[in-house]
C-alpha positions as CSV (number, residue, x, y, z in Angstrom):
1,M,94.5,140.5,88.9
2,Y,96.9,140.9,91.9
3,L,96.8,137.1,92.5
4,I,97.9,136.5,89.0
5,L,100.8,138.9,89.4
6,F,101.6,137.3,92.8
7,A,101.7,133.9,91.1
8,R,103.8,135.1,88.3
9,L,106.3,136.5,90.8
10,I,106.5,133.2,92.7
11,Y,106.6,130.9,89.7
12,G,108.6,133.2,87.4
13,T,106.3,132.6,84.4
14,S,103.7,134.4,82.6
15,R,101.5,131.3,82.5
16,V,99.8,130.4,85.7
17,Q,97.6,127.3,86.3
18,P,94.2,128.1,87.9
19,S,94.7,125.2,90.3
20,L,97.9,126.7,91.6
21,L,96.2,130.1,92.0
22,R,93.3,128.5,94.0
23,H,95.8,126.6,96.1
24,H,97.6,129.9,97.1
25,L,94.4,131.7,97.6
26,F,93.1,129.0,100.0
27,N,96.4,129.0,101.9
28,M,96.5,132.8,102.2
29,H,92.9,132.8,103.6
30,F,93.4,129.8,105.8
31,S,96.6,131.2,107.4
32,S,94.9,134.6,108.0
33,F,92.0,132.7,109.7
34,I,94.4,130.8,111.9
35,S,96.3,134.0,112.9
36,A,93.1,135.8,113.7
37,A,91.8,132.8,115.8
38,A,95.0,132.6,117.8
39,L,94.8,136.3,118.5
40,F,91.2,136.0,119.7
41,V,92.0,133.0,121.9
42,S,95.0,134.7,123.5
43,A,93.1,137.9,124.1
44,R,90.1,136.0,125.6
45,A,92.2,133.7,127.8
46,G,94.7,136.3,129.0
47,G,92.1,138.7,130.5
48,L,92.3,139.9,134.1
49,C,90.6,137.9,136.8
50,A,87.3,139.5,137.9
51,D,87.2,141.1,141.3
52,A,85.5,139.1,144.1
53,T,84.1,139.7,147.6
54,V,84.7,136.9,150.1
55,T,83.3,136.1,153.6
56,G,84.3,133.7,156.3
57,D,87.5,131.8,156.5
58,A,89.8,130.7,153.7
59,I,89.8,127.0,152.9
60,T,93.4,126.9,151.7
61,G,96.6,128.8,152.0
62,F,99.5,129.1,149.5
63,R,103.2,128.6,149.7
64,F,105.9,130.5,147.9
65,S,108.6,128.7,145.9
66,S,111.5,130.5,144.3
67,G,112.9,127.4,142.6
68,Y,109.9,126.8,140.3
69,C,111.9,127.5,137.2
70,P,115.2,129.2,136.4
71,G,114.8,132.8,137.5
72,G,111.2,132.2,138.4
73,W,108.9,131.8,141.3
74,Q,105.5,130.4,142.1
75,W,102.7,130.5,144.6
76,Y,100.9,127.2,145.0
77,S,98.2,125.7,147.2
78,R,99.6,124.0,150.3
79,D,96.6,121.7,151.2
80,K,93.2,120.5,150.1
81,G,94.7,119.0,146.9
82,T,94.0,122.3,145.2
83,T,96.1,123.0,142.1
84,I,96.2,126.8,141.6
85,T,99.3,128.7,140.9
86,L,100.5,132.3,140.3
87,N,103.7,132.6,138.3
88,P,105.9,135.6,137.3
89,D,103.9,136.0,134.1
90,C,101.1,137.2,136.4
91,Q,98.7,134.5,135.1
92,M,96.8,132.6,137.7
93,R,96.2,129.0,136.7
94,Q,93.8,126.4,138.2
95,A,93.3,122.7,137.6
96,S,90.7,120.2,138.9
97,P,90.0,118.6,141.3
98,N,89.3,120.6,144.5
99,T,89.0,124.0,142.8
100,V,88.6,127.3,144.7
101,T,86.2,130.0,143.7
102,A,88.2,133.0,144.8
103,V,91.8,133.9,145.7
104,C,92.8,136.8,147.9
105,I,96.2,138.4,147.8
106,R,97.8,140.5,150.5
107,N,100.5,142.8,149.1
108,K,103.6,143.9,150.9
109,A,101.9,147.2,151.8
110,G,99.2,145.2,153.8
111,Q,96.4,145.8,151.3
112,N,94.1,142.9,150.2
113,K,92.7,142.2,146.7
114,C,90.3,139.3,146.0
115,V,89.6,137.9,142.6
116,K,87.5,135.1,141.2
117,A,89.6,132.1,140.5
118,P,89.9,131.0,136.9
119,T,87.5,128.4,135.6
120,D,86.9,126.3,132.5
121,A,85.2,129.3,131.0
122,D,88.5,131.2,131.3
123,Q,90.5,128.2,130.0
124,N,91.6,127.8,133.6
125,F,93.8,130.9,133.7
126,C,93.4,134.7,134.1
127,G,95.7,137.6,134.8
128,I,96.5,139.5,138.0
129,P,97.4,143.2,137.7
130,T,101.2,143.5,137.6
131,D,101.4,145.8,140.6
132,W,99.7,143.1,142.7
133,C,101.6,140.2,141.1
134,N,105.0,141.7,141.9
135,S,104.4,142.6,145.5
136,I,102.7,139.6,147.1
137,D,103.1,139.0,150.8
138,N,100.6,136.1,151.1
139,M,97.7,134.4,149.3
140,W,94.6,132.4,150.4
141,G,91.8,130.5,148.6
142,W,88.1,130.5,149.2
143,G,85.6,127.7,148.4
144,N,81.9,128.0,147.4
């Protein structure tokens, strides 16, 4: 009933073809599905990086760049061919090859926090808590 009223409103007629009604019904359901799927993917991919415990020496260090993008900054691996970055959106990203398994952050207060580096299962990015992301003094990466 509501779909017929909706179709009448759109087409301005009291006569509605069933094929047009099916077309609008499909489009409404399909667009709702796409919206829900996008919300699920963004919620899944944007989660926080899991805490990690590391031992031994780091395999790579990171450098800070303030010229990454207009008004932005970036931490990036300085050696080992590792491509892992932390940007102002507090999302850590990693790409193959030479991935690391954990990243440790030292904040400006001298505290350390280690997290599991993002993997394919995380769509290669995960979030760092804002209070850590905005007060980084240094970062290191750990291998297997």
